Phi, psi and omega in degrees: 000148171280131187240132174258128173249123179242147178221148187298308188255164177301317181299315175298315182295324181292337179285346186242126179297126173079010183279155176246139175273110184270351180108156182254156178064221185293344182283344190296321184294319175298320177295323178297315184298320179296320179287326177296316186282335177280325192252337175054055178289160175267344178208160183224138173247119176265123185222153180166192180266169172206167170272144178274136174252321178291119188288354177276353187268142180245169173302135184093348175284142186263137168247117174267120186292104174287330174200165184230132183234163170211148180303128180072009178247161175290133178294139180247148183230144174280168181293134187302321182296320176295313180302311180299317177299322178291317180300315181302318183286324178294318180297333180288343187260113183289150176078009179239109179274133180211155172233153172257107188208181178285145169244141186246136173248131176233170184275334183231158176303134173277100191267317191270158173296318182293322174298313181294324176298316181298318181291320180300312187290322186281316189255337181069027185266145178284331180212160184228138178213190186239007185232331195304312189293321177296323181292314182294321177301319178294318183295318179294324174299333180265354184069028182265124177298147184215157166220159180231130164235138173229144180247130181294123174257311179246111185285175185301330184274000182261142171266133173283151174301143183301326183292351176265355185289341175264004180292124176226359179206162184299325182293345178286345183303319181297316178295322176297316181292325176298314183295317182299331177293336180268002182230078183296338178290344175269353182300322173304319176295319172303317179295326178294317173302316180293330176286328179285335189297319183296320176302311184296320179297314176302314179296321179294315178303313184291310187291322177300316179297319181296314185286324177295325177295313178302320176295315182297331185275350184282138176284105191298328183291339185257012180270114180288155177276130182258126179292149177288159179083191181100168177275155179270000000 
C-alpha cells in the first residue's frame, strides 16, 4: 500500500523520513485533508510525541495505538491485521521499548503530574496528545486504514513548564519561549525537555520507519473494517 506519514509539527516531521507536518492542535485536521487530497494514500501513519500517562513509561518509549479516545467521544480502533503486523515488527527490533495501548486526545497540554494521574485513572491511556483523535476520525470517515505511534517526551512524573500550558499550535512556540525567558525558575524544566528530545527523536525516527513498512506491506483488499467503539 502507499503510505502517508503525518506528524503535527515540523520538528516531529523532520525526525521521520518522508513525513508531512500537518499542523498541531486544532490545525492538524485541515492539514491532513490537504495531504490526503494531494497524495491519495492507501493508508496513513500518524506519528509524533506525546505526554506519558502510564507511570512505567520513560522518555523515548513508544506507544503503538491500540485505540484512540477523547473525552465524550466514541473510541476508535485500527484494523486488527495492521495492528498485529506493526506489533510483530516492533517486537523484532531490539533496543526499542514499546507498549500497545490506548492513546488519549485532549484540547490543551496535560502539564501537571496530578492532571496526568487523573487522566491515567479515568481513561487508562498510556499517552496523551492534542491531535490524534481528530486525524483518525477524518481517516475513518474516508475509509482509509491507519495506525498511530506516539513517543513519550515528558513522562507521567514530569511537570511541564507553566509557559507551555497554553500551547495549542506550532506558532505558539515563539510566544512560549518569550514567556520562558521571563521565568528563570522554569529553565530547569525546559532543560530537562531539551535533554529528553534527542532520545525521543531517535525513537520516533526508528519506530515510524518500522511501522510505515508494516503498513506498506499489508494487502489493503484483505483488511476488514473495524466498527467504532467497544471495550479495550
